[in-house]
C-alpha positions as CSV (number, residue, x, y, z in Angstrom):
1,X,53.1,63.7,0.7
2,X,51.0,63.7,-2.2
3,X,54.0,61.9,-4.3
4,X,53.8,59.1,-1.9
5,X,50.1,59.1,-2.2
6,X,50.5,58.2,-5.9
7,X,53.1,55.7,-5.0
8,X,50.7,53.8,-3.1
9,X,47.8,54.0,-5.1
10,X,50.0,53.0,-8.5
11,X,51.4,50.1,-6.0
12,X,47.6,48.8,-5.3
13,X,46.7,48.9,-8.7
14,X,49.6,47.4,-10.5
15,X,49.0,44.4,-7.9
16,X,45.9,43.6,-8.8
17,X,46.9,43.7,-12.6
18,X,49.6,41.0,-11.7
19,X,47.2,38.5,-9.7
20,X,43.6,38.2,-10.8
21,X,43.1,36.2,-7.7
22,X,43.4,39.0,-5.5
23,X,41.6,41.4,-7.9
24,X,38.4,41.8,-5.9
25,X,40.7,42.0,-2.5
26,X,42.6,44.5,-4.1
27,X,39.7,46.7,-5.2
28,X,38.3,46.5,-1.9
29,X,41.2,47.5,-0.3
30,X,41.8,50.3,-2.6
31,X,38.2,52.0,-2.6
32,X,39.1,51.7,1.6
33,X,42.2,53.6,0.5
34,X,41.0,56.0,-1.5
35,X,37.9,56.9,0.8
36,X,40.4,57.2,3.4
37,X,42.7,59.5,1.4
38,X,40.2,61.7,0.0
39,X,40.2,64.1,2.7
40,X,43.6,64.8,1.9
41,X,42.6,66.1,-1.5
42,X,39.8,67.8,-0.8
43,X,40.9,69.8,2.2
44,X,42.9,71.9,-0.8
45,X,39.7,72.2,-2.6
46,X,37.6,73.4,0.6
47,X,41.0,75.8,1.2
48,X,40.7,76.9,-2.1
49,X,37.3,77.8,-2.5
50,X,37.7,79.5,0.6
51,X,40.6,82.0,-0.2
52,X,38.6,82.6,-3.5
53,X,35.6,83.7,-1.7
54,X,37.9,86.2,0.5
55,X,39.7,87.2,-3.0
56,X,36.1,88.2,-4.8
57,X,35.4,89.9,-1.3
58,X,38.9,91.9,-1.6
59,X,37.7,92.8,-5.1
60,X,34.2,93.9,-4.6
61,X,35.9,96.1,-1.5
62,X,38.8,97.6,-3.9
63,X,35.7,98.4,-6.5
64,X,33.9,100.3,-3.7
65,X,36.8,102.1,-3.1
66,X,37.8,103.2,-6.5
67,X,34.2,104.2,-7.0
68,X,34.3,106.5,-4.1
69,X,38.1,107.7,-4.8
70,X,36.7,108.3,-8.5
71,X,34.1,110.7,-6.8
72,X,36.3,112.5,-4.7
73,X,38.8,113.0,-8.0
74,X,35.7,114.8,-9.4
75,X,35.4,117.3,-6.2
76,X,39.1,117.8,-6.5
77,X,39.2,118.5,-10.2
78,X,36.2,121.1,-9.7
79,X,38.2,122.4,-7.2
80,X,41.2,122.6,-9.4
81,X,39.1,124.6,-11.8
82,X,37.8,127.0,-9.5
83,X,41.3,127.5,-8.1
84,X,43.1,128.1,-11.5
85,X,40.1,130.4,-12.7
86,X,40.9,132.4,-9.0
87,X,44.4,132.5,-10.0
88,X,43.8,133.7,-13.7
89,X,42.0,136.2,-12.6
90,X,44.8,137.2,-10.0
91,X,47.1,137.3,-12.4
92,X,45.2,139.9,-14.6
93,X,44.8,142.0,-11.5
94,X,48.5,141.7,-10.9
95,X,48.8,142.5,-14.5
96,X,46.6,145.6,-14.6
97,X,48.3,146.7,-11.5
98,X,51.9,146.8,-13.0
99,X,50.7,148.4,-16.7
100,X,48.9,150.9,-14.2
101,X,52.2,151.8,-12.6
102,X,54.1,151.6,-15.9
103,X,51.8,153.9,-17.9
104,X,49.4,156.3,-16.0
105,X,46.7,157.8,-17.5
106,X,45.5,161.5,-17.5
107,X,44.2,164.1,-19.8
108,X,42.9,167.6,-20.5
109,X,41.3,169.0,-23.7
110,X,39.7,172.4,-24.4
111,X,37.2,173.1,-27.0
112,X,38.6,176.5,-28.4
113,X,36.1,177.4,-30.7
114,X,32.1,178.0,-30.4
115,X,30.2,174.8,-31.2
116,X,26.4,173.6,-32.2
117,X,23.6,173.9,-32.8
118,X,23.7,170.3,-34.5
119,X,20.5,168.7,-35.6
120,X,20.7,165.9,-33.3
121,X,22.6,164.9,-30.0
122,X,26.5,165.3,-30.8
123,X,29.6,164.3,-29.2
124,X,31.4,167.6,-28.1
125,X,35.3,167.2,-29.9
126,X,37.5,168.9,-27.9
127,X,40.4,170.0,-30.0
128,X,43.0,171.7,-28.1
129,X,44.6,168.5,-26.4
130,X,46.6,170.3,-23.2
131,X,47.8,166.8,-22.0
132,X,46.9,163.1,-22.7
133,X,49.4,160.8,-20.8
134,X,48.5,157.3,-21.9
135,X,46.9,158.2,-25.2
136,X,43.4,157.2,-24.1
137,X,42.0,160.6,-25.4
138,X,41.0,160.9,-29.2
139,X,40.6,164.4,-30.3
140,X,39.3,163.3,-33.7
141,X,36.0,161.7,-31.7
142,X,36.1,163.7,-28.3
143,X,36.2,160.3,-26.6
144,X,38.4,158.6,-23.7
145,X,39.1,155.2,-24.7
146,X,39.9,153.1,-21.2
147,X,43.0,150.5,-21.9
148,X,43.5,149.8,-17.7
149,X,40.6,148.5,-16.2
150,X,40.2,150.7,-13.3
151,X,38.2,153.6,-11.2
152,X,38.7,156.9,-12.8
153,X,37.8,160.5,-11.9
154,X,36.1,163.0,-14.9
155,X,35.0,166.4,-15.1
156,X,34.0,168.8,-17.8
157,X,32.8,172.6,-17.5
158,X,30.4,174.4,-19.8
159,X,30.3,177.7,-20.9
160,X,26.9,179.1,-22.6
161,X,26.5,180.6,-25.8
162,X,27.4,183.9,-24.5
163,X,24.5,186.4,-26.1
164,X,20.6,186.1,-26.1
165,X,18.8,183.2,-24.5
166,X,21.0,180.6,-22.7
167,X,20.9,177.8,-24.7
168,X,23.2,175.2,-23.2
169,X,23.5,171.6,-22.0
170,X,25.7,169.1,-21.9
171,X,26.1,165.5,-20.4
172,X,29.0,163.3,-19.6
173,X,28.5,159.6,-21.3
174,X,29.8,156.6,-20.6
175,X,29.1,154.1,-23.6
176,X,26.5,156.1,-24.8
177,X,24.6,156.0,-21.5
178,X,24.3,159.6,-19.6
179,X,25.6,160.3,-16.3
180,X,25.7,163.3,-15.4
181,X,24.4,166.7,-16.8
182,X,24.7,170.7,-16.8
183,X,21.8,172.9,-17.9
184,X,21.7,176.4,-18.5
185,X,18.4,177.6,-20.2
186,X,17.2,180.6,-18.6
187,X,15.7,184.0,-19.6
188,X,17.0,186.7,-22.0
189,X,20.0,188.7,-20.7
190,X,21.2,185.8,-18.4
191,X,24.7,185.5,-20.4
192,X,28.5,184.5,-19.7
193,X,27.4,181.5,-17.1
194,X,29.9,178.9,-16.3
195,X,28.4,175.2,-15.2
196,X,30.6,172.1,-14.5
197,X,30.1,168.6,-13.6
198,X,31.7,165.3,-12.4
199,X,31.9,161.7,-11.7
200,X,33.8,159.0,-10.4
201,X,33.5,155.8,-12.7
202,X,34.5,152.3,-13.0
203,X,35.5,151.1,-16.4
204,X,37.1,148.2,-18.0
205,X,39.2,148.2,-21.1
206,X,37.3,149.4,-24.1
207,X,34.8,151.5,-22.4
208,X,34.3,154.7,-23.7
209,X,33.4,158.1,-22.1
210,X,32.9,161.5,-23.9
211,X,30.8,164.3,-23.3
212,X,27.5,165.1,-25.2
213,X,25.6,168.3,-26.5
214,X,21.8,168.1,-27.0
215,X,20.4,168.6,-30.0
216,X,20.0,172.3,-31.0
217,X,22.0,173.6,-28.1
218,X,25.2,175.7,-28.5
219,X,28.5,176.5,-26.3
220,X,30.5,179.6,-27.0
221,X,34.6,179.4,-26.4
222,X,37.5,181.1,-27.7
223,X,41.4,181.1,-26.9
224,X,40.5,181.4,-22.9
225,X,39.4,177.6,-23.2
226,X,36.3,178.0,-21.6
227,X,35.0,174.6,-21.8
228,X,37.1,171.3,-21.2
229,X,36.9,168.0,-20.8
230,X,39.5,166.1,-18.2
231,X,39.8,162.6,-16.7
232,X,42.4,160.6,-14.6
233,X,42.7,156.8,-13.4
234,X,42.3,156.8,-9.7
235,X,43.3,153.2,-9.4
236,X,43.3,150.5,-11.4
237,X,40.9,147.6,-10.6
């Protein structure tokens, strides 16, 4: 169709160039023809403009959808991080459970000799290690150090100074904080007394538990091991 229109226009103008006498007639006829044919090429332009408008609207919709999608991706990203953290925590808990099954924890140590008095509060070093499953108790320092996070049971016994006025005070300590205590400072002649105390304690890896003797207090012990310190893992966390 476009080729036919082009040929007609070319014919009209070429005819006008060949015959000057018909120039005005040809020009008039050409103008009429152009006016008549104008809608034929204006329609595609209008259609193209309409198409461009629709394309712009589609682009706007796509931008809006992309913005909403980006927001949803942000939410999904935060949820993914939370799930990853939860997974890591669960993996660590499973690892702790496996470690606790592979290596149970339990110990008992005895003093075996008199101790005190000291000028300041002092950790009691129980030298006679009767058991130390898992190796958590250090006889050089008198401190049990947790390797497996979990809930533990600890107990200790205290035998007073055996002669004279009783003068014994002990406390179970966690990371330097007092948990429970025993006390025997009664009147003269109240001798050969024993006391005990215990606690269930939650520990994380690296926490230390020990028995502390107050300043200027004393303990008596011998080969009978009246003073002991024990602990074991109840269950891991």
